[in-house]
PDB file with SEQRES, HELIX, SHEET and CRYST1 records, atoms N, CA, C and O in Angstrom:
SEQRES   1 A   70  MET PRO VAL THR VAL LYS LEU ASP ASP LEU LEU TYR ALA          
SEQRES   2 A   70  LYS ARG MET THR LEU THR GLU LEU ALA GLU ARG VAL ASP          
SEQRES   3 A   70  ILE THR LEU ALA ASN LEU SER ILE LEU LYS THR GLY LYS          
SEQRES   4 A   70  ALA LYS ALA ILE ARG PHE SER THR LEU GLU ALA ILE CYS          
SEQRES   5 A   70  LYS VAL LEU GLU CYS GLN PRO GLY ASP LEU LEU GLY PHE          
SEQRES   6 A   70  GLU GLU GLY GLU GLY                                          
HELIX    1 AA1 LEU A    7  LYS A   14  1                                   8    
HELIX    2 AA2 LEU A   18  VAL A   25  1                                   8    
HELIX    3 AA3 LEU A   29  LYS A   36  1                                   8    
HELIX    4 AA4 PHE A   45  LEU A   55  1                                  11    
HELIX    5 AA5 PRO A   59  LEU A   62  1                                   4    
SHEET    1 AA1 2 VAL A   3  VAL A   5  0                                        
SHEET    2 AA1 2 LEU A  63  PHE A  65 -1                                        
CRYST1    1.000    1.000    1.000  90.00  90.00  90.00 P 1           1          
ATOM      1  N   MET A   1    -102.727 -50.896 145.215  1.00  0.00           N  
ATOM      2  CA  MET A   1    -102.516 -49.596 145.840  1.00  0.00           C  
ATOM      3  C   MET A   1    -102.956 -48.504 144.870  1.00  0.00           C  
ATOM      4  O   MET A   1    -102.440 -48.418 143.756  1.00  0.00           O  
ATOM      5  N   PRO A   2    -103.906 -47.670 145.289  1.00  0.00           N  
ATOM      6  CA  PRO A   2    -104.401 -46.633 144.382  1.00  0.00           C  
ATOM      7  C   PRO A   2    -103.407 -45.507 144.121  1.00  0.00           C  
ATOM      8  O   PRO A   2    -103.482 -44.871 143.070  1.00  0.00           O  
ATOM      9  N   VAL A   3    -102.476 -45.237 145.041  1.00  0.00           N  
ATOM     10  CA  VAL A   3    -101.462 -44.211 144.798  1.00  0.00           C  
ATOM     11  C   VAL A   3    -100.280 -44.887 144.106  1.00  0.00           C  
ATOM     12  O   VAL A   3     -99.724 -45.866 144.606  1.00  0.00           O  
ATOM     13  N   THR A   4     -99.914 -44.351 142.959  1.00  0.00           N  
ATOM     14  CA  THR A   4     -98.807 -44.928 142.195  1.00  0.00           C  
ATOM     15  C   THR A   4     -97.619 -43.970 142.184  1.00  0.00           C  
ATOM     16  O   THR A   4     -97.780 -42.753 142.274  1.00  0.00           O  
ATOM     17  N   VAL A   5     -96.446 -44.539 142.072  1.00  0.00           N  
ATOM     18  CA  VAL A   5     -95.206 -43.758 142.012  1.00  0.00           C  
ATOM     19  C   VAL A   5     -94.637 -43.919 140.606  1.00  0.00           C  
ATOM     20  O   VAL A   5     -94.390 -45.032 140.141  1.00  0.00           O  
ATOM     21  N   LYS A   6     -94.436 -42.789 139.943  1.00  0.00           N  
ATOM     22  CA  LYS A   6     -93.966 -42.797 138.549  1.00  0.00           C  
ATOM     23  C   LYS A   6     -92.501 -42.396 138.450  1.00  0.00           C  
ATOM     24  O   LYS A   6     -92.098 -41.687 137.528  1.00  0.00           O  
ATOM     25  N   LEU A   7     -91.714 -42.858 139.409  1.00  0.00           N  
ATOM     26  CA  LEU A   7     -90.307 -42.489 139.474  1.00  0.00           C  
ATOM     27  C   LEU A   7     -89.517 -43.055 138.295  1.00  0.00           C  
ATOM     28  O   LEU A   7     -88.642 -42.379 137.754  1.00  0.00           O  
ATOM     29  N   ASP A   8     -89.816 -44.275 137.899  1.00  0.00           N  
ATOM     30  CA  ASP A   8     -89.111 -44.875 136.754  1.00  0.00           C  
ATOM     31  C   ASP A   8     -89.241 -44.022 135.504  1.00  0.00           C  
ATOM     32  O   ASP A   8     -88.262 -43.796 134.793  1.00  0.00           O  
ATOM     33  N   ASP A   9     -90.445 -43.551 135.241  1.00  0.00           N  
ATOM     34  CA  ASP A   9     -90.682 -42.737 134.044  1.00  0.00           C  
ATOM     35  C   ASP A   9     -89.900 -41.429 134.101  1.00  0.00           C  
ATOM     36  O   ASP A   9     -89.323 -40.999 133.102  1.00  0.00           O  
ATOM     37  N   LEU A  10     -89.883 -40.802 135.268  1.00  0.00           N  
ATOM     38  CA  LEU A  10     -89.157 -39.543 135.406  1.00  0.00           C  
ATOM     39  C   LEU A  10     -87.651 -39.745 135.281  1.00  0.00           C  
ATOM     40  O   LEU A  10     -86.963 -38.942 134.649  1.00  0.00           O  
ATOM     41  N   LEU A  11     -87.145 -40.807 135.877  1.00  0.00           N  
ATOM     42  CA  LEU A  11     -85.712 -41.102 135.761  1.00  0.00           C  
ATOM     43  C   LEU A  11     -85.333 -41.371 134.311  1.00  0.00           C  
ATOM     44  O   LEU A  11     -84.291 -40.910 133.844  1.00  0.00           O  
ATOM     45  N   TYR A  12     -86.168 -42.110 133.602  1.00  0.00           N  
ATOM     46  CA  TYR A  12     -85.906 -42.406 132.191  1.00  0.00           C  
ATOM     47  C   TYR A  12     -85.896 -41.112 131.369  1.00  0.00           C  
ATOM     48  O   TYR A  12     -85.029 -40.915 130.517  1.00  0.00           O  
ATOM     49  N   ALA A  13     -86.853 -40.249 131.630  1.00  0.00           N  
ATOM     50  CA  ALA A  13     -86.940 -38.990 130.887  1.00  0.00           C  
ATOM     51  C   ALA A  13     -85.724 -38.100 131.131  1.00  0.00           C  
ATOM     52  O   ALA A  13     -85.275 -37.394 130.229  1.00  0.00           O  
ATOM     53  N   LYS A  14     -85.198 -38.136 132.342  1.00  0.00           N  
ATOM     54  CA  LYS A  14     -84.025 -37.313 132.696  1.00  0.00           C  
ATOM     55  C   LYS A  14     -82.708 -38.036 132.446  1.00  0.00           C  
ATOM     56  O   LYS A  14     -81.635 -37.472 132.663  1.00  0.00           O  
ATOM     57  N   ARG A  15     -82.788 -39.288 131.987  1.00  0.00           N  
ATOM     58  CA  ARG A  15     -81.590 -40.106 131.752  1.00  0.00           C  
ATOM     59  C   ARG A  15     -80.712 -40.152 133.007  1.00  0.00           C  
ATOM     60  O   ARG A  15     -79.506 -39.911 132.962  1.00  0.00           O  
ATOM     61  N   MET A  16     -81.366 -40.472 134.124  1.00  0.00           N  
ATOM     62  CA  MET A  16     -80.690 -40.507 135.407  1.00  0.00           C  
ATOM     63  C   MET A  16     -80.902 -41.877 136.044  1.00  0.00           C  
ATOM     64  O   MET A  16     -81.966 -42.481 135.905  1.00  0.00           O  
ATOM     65  N   THR A  17     -79.886 -42.352 136.736  1.00  0.00           N  
ATOM     66  CA  THR A  17     -80.021 -43.640 137.423  1.00  0.00           C  
ATOM     67  C   THR A  17     -80.573 -43.415 138.830  1.00  0.00           C  
ATOM     68  O   THR A  17     -80.523 -42.308 139.366  1.00  0.00           O  
ATOM     69  N   LEU A  18     -81.093 -44.474 139.404  1.00  0.00           N  
ATOM     70  CA  LEU A  18     -81.596 -44.419 140.768  1.00  0.00           C  
ATOM     71  C   LEU A  18     -80.462 -44.091 141.735  1.00  0.00           C  
ATOM     72  O   LEU A  18     -80.658 -43.358 142.705  1.00  0.00           O  
ATOM     73  N   THR A  19     -79.294 -44.628 141.472  1.00  0.00           N  
ATOM     74  CA  THR A  19     -78.122 -44.360 142.306  1.00  0.00           C  
ATOM     75  C   THR A  19     -77.754 -42.881 142.278  1.00  0.00           C  
ATOM     76  O   THR A  19     -77.462 -42.289 143.318  1.00  0.00           O  
ATOM     77  N   GLU A  20     -77.768 -42.289 141.092  1.00  0.00           N  
ATOM     78  CA  GLU A  20     -77.447 -40.865 140.960  1.00  0.00           C  
ATOM     79  C   GLU A  20     -78.470 -40.002 141.709  1.00  0.00           C  
ATOM     80  O   GLU A  20     -78.105 -39.042 142.388  1.00  0.00           O  
ATOM     81  N   LEU A  21     -79.749 -40.354 141.578  1.00  0.00           N  
ATOM     82  CA  LEU A  21     -80.789 -39.610 142.284  1.00  0.00           C  
ATOM     83  C   LEU A  21     -80.606 -39.741 143.790  1.00  0.00           C  
ATOM     84  O   LEU A  21     -80.740 -38.756 144.517  1.00  0.00           O  
ATOM     85  N   ALA A  22     -80.303 -40.935 144.264  1.00  0.00           N  
ATOM     86  CA  ALA A  22     -80.098 -41.162 145.695  1.00  0.00           C  
ATOM     87  C   ALA A  22     -78.966 -40.282 146.221  1.00  0.00           C  
ATOM     88  O   ALA A  22     -79.076 -39.717 147.309  1.00  0.00           O  
ATOM     89  N   GLU A  23     -77.890 -40.165 145.463  1.00  0.00           N  
ATOM     90  CA  GLU A  23     -76.768 -39.329 145.879  1.00  0.00           C  
ATOM     91  C   GLU A  23     -77.153 -37.857 145.906  1.00  0.00           C  
ATOM     92  O   GLU A  23     -76.802 -37.137 146.841  1.00  0.00           O  
ATOM     93  N   ARG A  24     -77.874 -37.409 144.882  1.00  0.00           N  
ATOM     94  CA  ARG A  24     -78.255 -35.993 144.803  1.00  0.00           C  
ATOM     95  C   ARG A  24     -79.271 -35.599 145.868  1.00  0.00           C  
ATOM     96  O   ARG A  24     -79.244 -34.476 146.370  1.00  0.00           O  
ATOM     97  N   VAL A  25     -80.164 -36.521 146.212  1.00  0.00           N  
ATOM     98  CA  VAL A  25     -81.211 -36.240 147.189  1.00  0.00           C  
ATOM     99  C   VAL A  25     -80.729 -36.527 148.609  1.00  0.00           C  
ATOM    100  O   VAL A  25     -81.353 -36.098 149.579  1.00  0.00           O  
ATOM    101  N   ASP A  26     -79.630 -37.245 148.727  1.00  0.00           N  
ATOM    102  CA  ASP A  26     -79.075 -37.660 150.020  1.00  0.00           C  
ATOM    103  C   ASP A  26     -80.053 -38.561 150.768  1.00  0.00           C  
ATOM    104  O   ASP A  26     -80.410 -38.313 151.920  1.00  0.00           O  
ATOM    105  N   ILE A  27     -80.472 -39.613 150.071  1.00  0.00           N  
ATOM    106  CA  ILE A  27     -81.339 -40.640 150.635  1.00  0.00           C  
ATOM    107  C   ILE A  27     -80.697 -41.978 150.282  1.00  0.00           C  
ATOM    108  O   ILE A  27     -80.024 -42.090 149.257  1.00  0.00           O  
ATOM    109  N   THR A  28     -80.895 -42.980 151.113  1.00  0.00           N  
ATOM    110  CA  THR A  28     -80.265 -44.263 150.810  1.00  0.00           C  
ATOM    111  C   THR A  28     -80.901 -44.878 149.569  1.00  0.00           C  
ATOM    112  O   THR A  28     -82.078 -44.664 149.278  1.00  0.00           O  
ATOM    113  N   LEU A  29     -80.104 -45.635 148.860  1.00  0.00           N  
ATOM    114  CA  LEU A  29     -80.594 -46.316 147.667  1.00  0.00           C  
ATOM    115  C   LEU A  29     -81.718 -47.284 148.034  1.00  0.00           C  
ATOM    116  O   LEU A  29     -82.673 -47.447 147.276  1.00  0.00           O  
ATOM    117  N   ALA A  30     -81.603 -47.920 149.187  1.00  0.00           N  
ATOM    118  CA  ALA A  30     -82.633 -48.861 149.627  1.00  0.00           C  
ATOM    119  C   ALA A  30     -83.973 -48.152 149.836  1.00  0.00           C  
ATOM    120  O   ALA A  30     -85.010 -48.652 149.400  1.00  0.00           O  
ATOM    121  N   ASN A  31     -83.958 -46.999 150.494  1.00  0.00           N  
ATOM    122  CA  ASN A  31     -85.203 -46.262 150.722  1.00  0.00           C  
ATOM    123  C   ASN A  31     -85.798 -45.726 149.427  1.00  0.00           C  
ATOM    124  O   ASN A  31     -87.017 -45.712 149.257  1.00  0.00           O  
ATOM    125  N   LEU A  32     -84.953 -45.293 148.531  1.00  0.00           N  
ATOM    126  CA  LEU A  32     -85.435 -44.802 147.239  1.00  0.00           C  
ATOM    127  C   LEU A  32     -86.018 -45.949 146.423  1.00  0.00           C  
ATOM    128  O   LEU A  32     -87.005 -45.768 145.710  1.00  0.00           O  
ATOM    129  N   SER A  33     -85.421 -47.108 146.523  1.00  0.00           N  
ATOM    130  CA  SER A  33     -85.927 -48.288 145.828  1.00  0.00           C  
ATOM    131  C   SER A  33     -87.301 -48.696 146.363  1.00  0.00           C  
ATOM    132  O   SER A  33     -88.178 -49.090 145.594  1.00  0.00           O  
ATOM    133  N   ILE A  34     -87.485 -48.601 147.676  1.00  0.00           N  
ATOM    134  CA  ILE A  34     -88.786 -48.896 148.280  1.00  0.00           C  
ATOM    135  C   ILE A  34     -89.842 -47.933 147.740  1.00  0.00           C  
ATOM    136  O   ILE A  34     -90.969 -48.337 147.453  1.00  0.00           O  
ATOM    137  N   LEU A  35     -89.479 -46.681 147.605  1.00  0.00           N  
ATOM    138  CA  LEU A  35     -90.406 -45.693 147.046  1.00  0.00           C  
ATOM    139  C   LEU A  35     -90.714 -46.016 145.585  1.00  0.00           C  
ATOM    140  O   LEU A  35     -91.869 -45.984 145.161  1.00  0.00           O  
ATOM    141  N   LYS A  36     -89.673 -46.325 144.828  1.00  0.00           N  
ATOM    142  CA  LYS A  36     -89.830 -46.589 143.396  1.00  0.00           C  
ATOM    143  C   LYS A  36     -90.749 -47.778 143.125  1.00  0.00           C  
ATOM    144  O   LYS A  36     -91.527 -47.762 142.171  1.00  0.00           O  
ATOM    145  N   THR A  37     -90.660 -48.794 143.954  1.00  0.00           N  
ATOM    146  CA  THR A  37     -91.467 -49.995 143.730  1.00  0.00           C  
ATOM    147  C   THR A  37     -92.879 -49.870 144.289  1.00  0.00           C  
ATOM    148  O   THR A  37     -93.687 -50.788 144.147  1.00  0.00           O  
ATOM    149  N   GLY A  38     -93.181 -48.744 144.922  1.00  0.00           N  
ATOM    150  CA  GLY A  38     -94.518 -48.524 145.452  1.00  0.00           C  
ATOM    151  C   GLY A  38     -94.773 -49.190 146.782  1.00  0.00           C  
ATOM    152  O   GLY A  38     -95.924 -49.297 147.206  1.00  0.00           O  
ATOM    153  N   LYS A  39     -93.727 -49.642 147.451  1.00  0.00           N  
ATOM    154  CA  LYS A  39     -93.882 -50.323 148.733  1.00  0.00           C  
ATOM    155  C   LYS A  39     -93.794 -49.385 149.921  1.00  0.00           C  
ATOM    156  O   LYS A  39     -93.998 -49.810 151.058  1.00  0.00           O  
ATOM    157  N   ALA A  40     -93.497 -48.118 149.680  1.00  0.00           N  
ATOM    158  CA  ALA A  40     -93.398 -47.144 150.761  1.00  0.00           C  
ATOM    159  C   ALA A  40     -94.784 -46.843 151.315  1.00  0.00           C  
ATOM    160  O   ALA A  40     -95.754 -46.747 150.563  1.00  0.00           O  
ATOM    161  N   LYS A  41     -94.870 -46.696 152.620  1.00  0.00           N  
ATOM    162  CA  LYS A  41     -96.135 -46.360 153.277  1.00  0.00           C  
ATOM    163  C   LYS A  41     -96.288 -44.851 153.440  1.00  0.00           C  
ATOM    164  O   LYS A  41     -97.396 -44.356 153.646  1.00  0.00           O  
ATOM    165  N   ALA A  42     -95.180 -44.123 153.347  1.00  0.00           N  
ATOM    166  CA  ALA A  42     -95.208 -42.674 153.540  1.00  0.00           C  
ATOM    167  C   ALA A  42     -93.970 -42.060 152.895  1.00  0.00           C  
ATOM    168  O   ALA A  42     -92.991 -42.750 152.611  1.00  0.00           O  
ATOM    169  N   ILE A  43     -94.034 -40.756 152.671  1.00  0.00           N  
ATOM    170  CA  ILE A  43     -92.871 -40.014 152.186  1.00  0.00           C  
ATOM    171  C   ILE A  43     -92.880 -38.650 152.873  1.00  0.00           C  
ATOM    172  O   ILE A  43     -93.921 -37.999 152.967  1.00  0.00           O  
ATOM    173  N   ARG A  44     -91.736 -38.233 153.343  1.00  0.00           N  
ATOM    174  CA  ARG A  44     -91.631 -36.922 153.985  1.00  0.00           C  
ATOM    175  C   ARG A  44     -91.726 -35.839 152.905  1.00  0.00           C  
ATOM    176  O   ARG A  44     -91.260 -36.014 151.779  1.00  0.00           O  
ATOM    177  N   PHE A  45     -92.336 -34.731 153.282  1.00  0.00           N  
ATOM    178  CA  PHE A  45     -92.422 -33.615 152.341  1.00  0.00           C  
ATOM    179  C   PHE A  45     -91.039 -33.118 151.948  1.00  0.00           C  
ATOM    180  O   PHE A  45     -90.834 -32.702 150.807  1.00  0.00           O  
ATOM    181  N   SER A  46     -90.094 -33.155 152.871  1.00  0.00           N  
ATOM    182  CA  SER A  46     -88.734 -32.703 152.542  1.00  0.00           C  
ATOM    183  C   SER A  46     -88.090 -33.617 151.498  1.00  0.00           C  
ATOM    184  O   SER A  46     -87.358 -33.149 150.626  1.00  0.00           O  
ATOM    185  N   THR A  47     -88.363 -34.915 151.588  1.00  0.00           N  
ATOM    186  CA  THR A  47     -87.844 -35.859 150.591  1.00  0.00           C  
ATOM    187  C   THR A  47     -88.525 -35.636 149.254  1.00  0.00           C  
ATOM    188  O   THR A  47     -87.867 -35.625 148.214  1.00  0.00           O  
ATOM    189  N   LEU A  48     -89.839 -35.459 149.274  1.00  0.00           N  
ATOM    190  CA  LEU A  48     -90.592 -35.194 148.049  1.00  0.00           C  
ATOM    191  C   LEU A  48     -90.100 -33.912 147.383  1.00  0.00           C  
ATOM    192  O   LEU A  48     -89.934 -33.854 146.165  1.00  0.00           O  
ATOM    193  N   GLU A  49     -89.872 -32.890 148.198  1.00  0.00           N  
ATOM    194  CA  GLU A  49     -89.361 -31.621 147.671  1.00  0.00           C  
ATOM    195  C   GLU A  49     -87.989 -31.801 147.030  1.00  0.00           C  
ATOM    196  O   GLU A  49     -87.732 -31.268 145.950  1.00  0.00           O  
ATOM    197  N   ALA A  50     -87.114 -32.542 147.686  1.00  0.00           N  
ATOM    198  CA  ALA A  50     -85.761 -32.747 147.162  1.00  0.00           C  
ATOM    199  C   ALA A  50     -85.797 -33.528 145.847  1.00  0.00           C  
ATOM    200  O   ALA A  50     -85.074 -33.194 144.909  1.00  0.00           O  
ATOM    201  N   ILE A  51     -86.633 -34.566 145.775  1.00  0.00           N  
ATOM    202  CA  ILE A  51     -86.750 -35.348 144.539  1.00  0.00           C  
ATOM    203  C   ILE A  51     -87.277 -34.475 143.412  1.00  0.00           C  
ATOM    204  O   ILE A  51     -86.758 -34.514 142.296  1.00  0.00           O  
ATOM    205  N   CYS A  52     -88.306 -33.688 143.700  1.00  0.00           N  
ATOM    206  CA  CYS A  52     -88.884 -32.815 142.679  1.00  0.00           C  
ATOM    207  C   CYS A  52     -87.886 -31.751 142.213  1.00  0.00           C  
ATOM    208  O   CYS A  52     -87.851 -31.396 141.034  1.00  0.00           O  
ATOM    209  N   LYS A  53     -87.087 -31.253 143.137  1.00  0.00           N  
ATOM    210  CA  LYS A  53     -86.091 -30.247 142.778  1.00  0.00           C  
ATOM    211  C   LYS A  53     -85.043 -30.840 141.833  1.00  0.00           C  
ATOM    212  O   LYS A  53     -84.691 -30.228 140.824  1.00  0.00           O  
ATOM    213  N   VAL A  54     -84.551 -32.030 142.165  1.00  0.00           N  
ATOM    214  CA  VAL A  54     -83.517 -32.671 141.339  1.00  0.00           C  
ATOM    215  C   VAL A  54     -84.078 -33.074 139.969  1.00  0.00           C  
ATOM    216  O   VAL A  54     -83.412 -32.906 138.947  1.00  0.00           O  
ATOM    217  N   LEU A  55     -85.297 -33.603 139.955  1.00  0.00           N  
ATOM    218  CA  LEU A  55     -85.893 -34.068 138.691  1.00  0.00           C  
ATOM    219  C   LEU A  55     -86.632 -32.963 137.941  1.00  0.00           C  
ATOM    220  O   LEU A  55     -87.164 -33.187 136.854  1.00  0.00           O  
ATOM    221  N   GLU A  56     -86.660 -31.761 138.538  1.00  0.00           N  
ATOM    222  CA  GLU A  56     -87.341 -30.607 137.939  1.00  0.00           C  
ATOM    223  C   GLU A  56     -88.780 -30.966 137.557  1.00  0.00           C  
ATOM    224  O   GLU A  56     -89.196 -30.826 136.407  1.00  0.00           O  
ATOM    225  N   CYS A  57     -89.525 -31.436 138.569  1.00  0.00           N  
ATOM    226  CA  CYS A  57     -90.906 -31.850 138.342  1.00  0.00           C  
ATOM    227  C   CYS A  57     -91.791 -31.375 139.478  1.00  0.00           C  
ATOM    228  O   CYS A  57     -91.314 -30.794 140.454  1.00  0.00           O  
ATOM    229  N   GLN A  58     -93.064 -31.623 139.345  1.00  0.00           N  
ATOM    230  CA  GLN A  58     -94.049 -31.321 140.375  1.00  0.00           C  
ATOM    231  C   GLN A  58     -94.413 -32.618 141.093  1.00  0.00           C  
ATOM    232  O   GLN A  58     -94.243 -33.696 140.523  1.00  0.00           O  
ATOM    233  N   PRO A  59     -94.906 -32.545 142.321  1.00  0.00           N  
ATOM    234  CA  PRO A  59     -95.306 -33.768 143.027  1.00  0.00           C  
ATOM    235  C   PRO A  59     -96.307 -34.611 142.232  1.00  0.00           C  
ATOM    236  O   PRO A  59     -96.272 -35.840 142.294  1.00  0.00           O  
ATOM    237  N   GLY A  60     -97.191 -33.957 141.494  1.00  0.00           N  
ATOM    238  CA  GLY A  60     -98.161 -34.675 140.672  1.00  0.00           C  
ATOM    239  C   GLY A  60     -97.530 -35.430 139.520  1.00  0.00           C  
ATOM    240  O   GLY A  60     -98.130 -36.363 138.986  1.00  0.00           O  
ATOM    241  N   ASP A  61     -96.322 -35.038 139.129  1.00  0.00           N  
ATOM    242  CA  ASP A  61     -95.592 -35.776 138.085  1.00  0.00           C  
ATOM    243  C   ASP A  61     -95.031 -37.071 138.655  1.00  0.00           C  
ATOM    244  O   ASP A  61     -94.846 -38.048 137.930  1.00  0.00           O  
ATOM    245  N   LEU A  62     -94.767 -37.073 139.938  1.00  0.00           N  
ATOM    246  CA  LEU A  62     -94.150 -38.207 140.609  1.00  0.00           C  
ATOM    247  C   LEU A  62     -95.180 -39.187 141.167  1.00  0.00           C  
ATOM    248  O   LEU A  62     -94.971 -40.400 141.156  1.00  0.00           O  
ATOM    249  N   LEU A  63     -96.297 -38.642 141.656  1.00  0.00           N  
ATOM    250  CA  LEU A  63     -97.322 -39.467 142.278  1.00  0.00           C  
ATOM    251  C   LEU A  63     -98.616 -39.403 141.478  1.00  0.00           C  
ATOM    252  O   LEU A  63     -98.974 -38.354 140.941  1.00  0.00           O  
ATOM    253  N   GLY A  64     -99.307 -40.522 141.404  1.00  0.00           N  
ATOM    254  CA  GLY A  64    -100.585 -40.568 140.716  1.00  0.00           C  
ATOM    255  C   GLY A  64    -101.611 -41.297 141.561  1.00  0.00           C  
ATOM    256  O   GLY A  64    -101.270 -41.951 142.547  1.00  0.00           O  
ATOM    257  N   PHE A  65    -102.867 -41.180 141.169  1.00  0.00           N  
ATOM    258  CA  PHE A  65    -103.953 -41.861 141.860  1.00  0.00           C  
ATOM    259  C   PHE A  65    -104.787 -42.601 140.821  1.00  0.00           C  
ATOM    260  O   PHE A  65    -105.263 -42.009 139.852  1.00  0.00           O  
ATOM    261  N   GLU A  66    -104.955 -43.893 141.035  1.00  0.00           N  
ATOM    262  CA  GLU A  66    -105.739 -44.696 140.108  1.00  0.00           C  
ATOM    263  C   GLU A  66    -106.980 -45.204 140.818  1.00  0.00           C  
ATOM    264  O   GLU A  66    -106.902 -46.015 141.741  1.00  0.00           O  
ATOM    265  N   GLU A  67    -108.106 -44.722 140.378  1.00  0.00           N  
ATOM    266  CA  GLU A  67    -109.400 -45.064 140.956  1.00  0.00           C  
ATOM    267  C   GLU A  67    -109.700 -46.542 140.821  1.00  0.00           C  
ATOM    268  O   GLU A  67    -109.430 -47.145 139.783  1.00  0.00           O  
ATOM    269  N   GLY A  68    -110.259 -47.127 141.872  1.00  0.00           N  
ATOM    270  CA  GLY A  68    -110.735 -48.492 141.792  1.00  0.00           C  
ATOM    271  C   GLY A  68    -109.742 -49.565 142.173  1.00  0.00           C  
ATOM    272  O   GLY A  68    -110.128 -50.727 142.301  1.00  0.00           O  
ATOM    273  N   GLU A  69    -108.482 -49.229 142.361  1.00  0.00           N  
ATOM    274  CA  GLU A  69    -107.497 -50.218 142.769  1.00  0.00           C  
ATOM    275  C   GLU A  69    -107.356 -50.179 144.283  1.00  0.00           C  
ATOM    276  O   GLU A  69    -107.657 -49.170 144.921  1.00  0.00           O  
ATOM    277  N   GLY A  70    -106.892 -51.294 144.852  1.00  0.00           N  
ATOM    278  CA  GLY A  70    -106.637 -51.330 146.282  1.00  0.00           C  
ATOM    279  C   GLY A  70    -107.876 -51.622 147.011  1.00  0.00           C  
ATOM    280  O   GLY A  70    -107.867 -51.695 148.240  1.00  0.00           O  
TER     281      GLY A  70                                                      
END                                                                             
């Protein structure tokens, strides 16, 4: 998959658990885990906005694009 999710790195930098982020963003832990592992097919802009707000980051900090994969 050429689009990568860098949620682990951001959580580590903020010293936050996935469970804590799920509670703050009001998303299920299962759905957040699907996003974290890169298995999500889509993400709502409202969810992306909420994650970025809690982690104090930009969407580009959370998502990346790797040429040549996929």
